[in-house]
N, C-alpha and C positions, 0 to 999 in steps of 0.2 A: 504522703497522702493517706488520709484515713478512710475508713469504711463509709463515713457520712458523705464524703466527696463522691465516692463511686456510686453510692445509692442515688444521689442527686444527678450525677452524670447519666447513669442508666435510665433514670426516669425521664430526663430530658431527651435522650435518644429515642426512647419508646414514644414519647409525645410527638416528636418530630416525624417519626415513621407513621404514626396514626394520622397526623395532619396531612402528610403527603398522600397516603392511601385514600383518605376521605375526599381530598381535593380531586384526585384522579377519578374517583367514583362519581363525584358531582359533575365533572366535565363530561364523562361518558353519558350520564343521564341527560345532560343538556343537549348533547349531540343527538341522542335517540329521540328526544322530544321534538327537536327541530326537524329531523328526518321524517318523523311521523306526520308532522304538520304539513310538510311539503308533499308527502305522498297523498294526503287527504286532498290538498289543493289540486294535485294532478288528476285525481279521479273526478273531482267536481268539474274541472275543465273538460276532460275527456267526454263526460256525459253530454256536453253541448256540441260535440263533433257530429258531422253527418254520420248516420249509422253505417253506411257502406264503408266509410273510412276506417271503422273499427275492425274490419276484416280485410283491410288492405286493398280495397277496391275504390274506383272512382264512381261518381254518379252514373247511373245507367244511360241517361240521356246526354252525358258529356257536359252537363251544366256545371257552372262554377258554384262556389259556396254563396249562400245568401248572407245578408249582413250579420245576422247573429252567429252563424257558423264561422264567418271570417273573424269576428270578434273573438271567438273561442280559440281559433288558430293563433291569433296575435297574443292572446293571454297565455297560451301554451309557450310561445317563444319567449315571452317575458318571464315566465316561470323557469324556463331553462336557463336564461341569463342569471336569474336570482340564484338558482342552484349552483351555477358556476362560481358566483360571488361567494356563496356560503362555503363552498369547497376551498376557495382561495383563502378564506379566513380560518380554515381548519374546523369548521362546524359541521362537516359531513365526513363520515369515516371513509377510509380507503375502500372497504368492502361495498358500502352503499354507493360510493362514487362510481365504482366499476360498473355496477348495474345501471345506474342512471346514465352514465356515458354511453353505454351500448344502446339504451333506449332512446336517448336523444339523437344519436347518430342514425338509428333506424327511422325515426320520425322525420328527420330532415330530408330523407330520401323518398318519403312516401307522401302521396296526395292526402290531404290538401295542404299539409305543412310545407311540402317541397315547393309548391307554387308560390306561396307567400314568402317563404324563406329566400327563394331566388331573387325576388324583387328587393328584399332587404339586404341580402348578402352583396348584391351588385350595386348598392347605394341608391337605388331608386326611391327607397323609403328608409327613414331613420338612419341616415349615413353616419351619425356620431354615436349611435347606440349599438348595443349587442356586440361589443368588442370582444368579449370572451367567447361568445358563441361563434363569432367569425374565426377565432383561433382554433376552436374545436373543429370547425368545418374544414379548416386547412390542414389540420393534423389530427387524424382519427385517434391517436393515443394521448392527446393533450390532457394534462392534469394541472389545473391552476393552483393546486395546493402550494402554499409557501411555508417554509419553516419559520420559527420564531426569529431567527437571525435575518432572514429575508424581509420579514415585516418590519423589524427594527431599522434595517437599512433604508427601506422605503420611506419610513417616517423621518429619518434623519436627512435624507436627500431632499425631501419636500416634493410637492406636487408637480413642479415644473422640470424636475430632473429625470434623466433616464433611470428606469428601475432595473434592478438585477434580474 
């Protein structure tokens, strides 16, 4: 083996390392962009909550949410399910997921989310939806993230088969 071979080999190794590093940086940037978009959605939805709910209180007169406030609560629950799905796909980092998980858990136990969540969780509303959120409600440490191997197995098994 001559010097020309080793130069070509070294160049190839360096190019491969550069490709891997740039792919990793692009993946991190994608995750950060998605996380930022969902944080913005969260604050947009929260702005529509009853103001007393923002400090952990119920309405002074004991009234329930009006139609627009209830819509905001349902949008919040849908946002939570979307966040769980993103985490399952690996599009939310472990650090961000830990913060989101704690926040979701706190909201599920607090008015007005708790009232609407109780009806959904118990199957009175949307019995076939919010499957990941139900798992999180049943296991406070639940993390839906799947490894690449898990995702490949799920694809190979197909939609009707039990998932690992």
